[in-house]
Steps between C-alpha positions, in 0.01 A plus 500: 500500500351145542671324790351156427567310174129419446153558646356344814242229445244492781256213551166634625192310612313743721559297808607654836848320490575681178464854628857501649644381174328773313638760740853361466480480114388859475760646741779302324385617166502858621850466663643304207333732230330222320144398408273217658292265289219356728391166383175332601452140385140372488554132563197300366594197718151452626352467156639156457249380758197607292488175312543283817259690725224616280280340229230757518608857567850444353495815294345705787790384713753595238337841457498549878876411517582740216314783675681423826840508324423823328383657823810379679725645228318840502531530881873413487566745222303775679680455828836508319407815297414681813843439651688549182339837444598611850865393433545690174692192349440416139282187493344261255237232568474178329238220551565150378295182506657166597717311766650762720866367487495442129354844437761673724790319332358583159466857588861513629625347172305737290581828694789715600514419868773514758293410806191285588315609816269254675299523810499213748210390719588420859489118554553304816499149628379216277397727214857635484643143459243390242483807292793603266496867459453669163840662540667164550328365192598808290860484614527142428405583141804728471332808347826675436426807704520583869194425717400709802258325730319729743332332788156604608505799729839642400 
């Protein structure tokens, strides 16, 4: 019997601060007898600078950026797959291209999700006051599902 009215959507990026979120999502999915969809968003943000920075070598820059994004996605997926296999939870992996928040919200709208799990990087001092967190931005967008923010190291 499924105890959660939908699946858990987990944002993965392969960064250390996301590891705790992965652990929490898999544990919750096991306890609530539901599945996890791990979403990696390849954000081509840096591609916009190709025209500004490079006249010669522009295509080489774009090719390099695409290789880096693909390698980052592969590493994030591999790390998640290792943990997911150990947990025994039913998991699916999706990779999308685009702006992170837009792609997260689009996935939420398209899928059958009850919970979004995000990792949170530790921030202190000036960086904390200058930087709005991803979780704040997603929550401000009213995604229509619960959001669990897991701080780094928990």
